[in-house]
C-alpha positions as semicolon CSV with decimal commas, in nm:
position;residue;x (nm);y (nm);z (nm)
1;X;-31,694;0,654;1,272
2;X;-31,540;0,789;1,591
3;X;-31,230;0,570;1,556
4;X;-31,191;0,659;1,190
5;X;-31,207;1,029;1,271
6;X;-30,921;1,012;1,522
7;X;-30,695;0,827;1,277
8;X;-30,780;1,071;0,998
9;X;-30,711;1,376;1,216
10;X;-30,369;1,249;1,328
11;X;-30,271;1,151;0,975
12;X;-30,381;1,487;0,831
13;X;-30,180;1,675;1,092
14;X;-29,872;1,465;1,011
15;X;-29,920;1,517;0,636
16;X;-29,948;1,893;0,683
17;X;-29,606;1,884;0,850
18;X;-29,462;1,674;0,567
19;X;-29,446;1,354;0,775
20;X;-29,573;1,008;0,693
21;X;-29,909;0,912;0,842
22;X;-29,841;0,765;1,189
23;X;-30,177;0,591;1,237
24;X;-30,348;0,303;1,061
25;X;-30,719;0,232;1,084
26;X;-30,798;-0,120;1,202
27;X;-31,109;-0,158;0,985
28;X;-31,364;-0,160;1,267
29;X;-31,723;-0,120;1,147
30;X;-32,055;-0,120;1,325
31;X;-32,384;-0,173;1,145
32;X;-32,721;-0,151;1,317
33;X;-32,981;-0,384;1,166
34;X;-33,342;-0,310;1,247
35;X;-33,510;-0,642;1,320
36;X;-33,855;-0,517;1,418
37;X;-34,029;-0,189;1,496
38;X;-33,865;-0,184;1,836
39;X;-33,549;-0,397;1,822
40;X;-33,206;-0,364;1,666
41;X;-32,900;-0,587;1,634
42;X;-32,553;-0,430;1,619
43;X;-32,304;-0,611;1,399
44;X;-31,948;-0,510;1,492
45;X;-31,662;-0,646;1,283
46;X;-31,317;-0,575;1,141
47;X;-31,208;-0,546;0,778
48;X;-31,190;-0,928;0,755
49;X;-31,552;-0,958;0,881
50;X;-31,438;-1,107;1,211
51;X;-31,649;-1,013;1,515
52;X;-31,503;-0,715;1,700
53;X;-31,730;-0,631;1,996
54;X;-31,653;-0,309;2,178
55;X;-31,851;-0,370;2,496
56;X;-31,730;-0,684;2,677
57;X;-31,997;-0,924;2,799
58;X;-32,281;-0,732;2,631
59;X;-32,434;-0,940;2,349
60;X;-32,486;-0,662;2,095
61;X;-32,541;-0,936;1,835
62;X;-32,873;-1,024;2,001
63;X;-33,175;-0,815;1,910
64;X;-33,291;-0,586;2,187
65;X;-33,506;-0,285;2,256
66;X;-33,215;-0,116;2,434
67;X;-33,012;-0,131;2,112
68;X;-33,305;0,020;1,927
69;X;-33,319;0,312;2,172
70;X;-32,943;0,363;2,142
71;X;-32,960;0,360;1,761
72;X;-33,266;0,587;1,740
73;X;-33,203;0,837;2,022
74;X;-32,844;0,828;2,146
75;X;-32,626;0,767;1,839
76;X;-32,762;1,064;1,641
77;X;-32,694;1,296;1,936
78;X;-32,342;1,160;1,982
79;X;-32,271;1,189;1,609
80;X;-32,396;1,544;1,557
81;X;-32,295;1,695;1,891
82;X;-31,974;1,511;1,979
83;X;-31,808;1,324;1,692
84;X;-31,846;1,593;1,425
85;X;-31,725;1,856;1,670
86;X;-31,418;1,650;1,766
87;X;-31,531;1,591;2,122
88;X;-31,562;1,211;2,111
């Protein structure tokens, strides 16, 4: 979502000035899959469904409790308090 928002903002500003959109979204998507009551797997991929990990050397495709905490506690805070306010 954060990457989509930046592309959208730049393209809207260009359109308001009568210019062509300068940015193109690369299709990145991230989907958290809850595997158990305390573990999550993050699937990160592009618009061709090819893996597109954002954190090198961290296996987000393996289920973990840390991913569950991030999905349950951290992501909502980042979304509501940073992304929607244009701070991330």
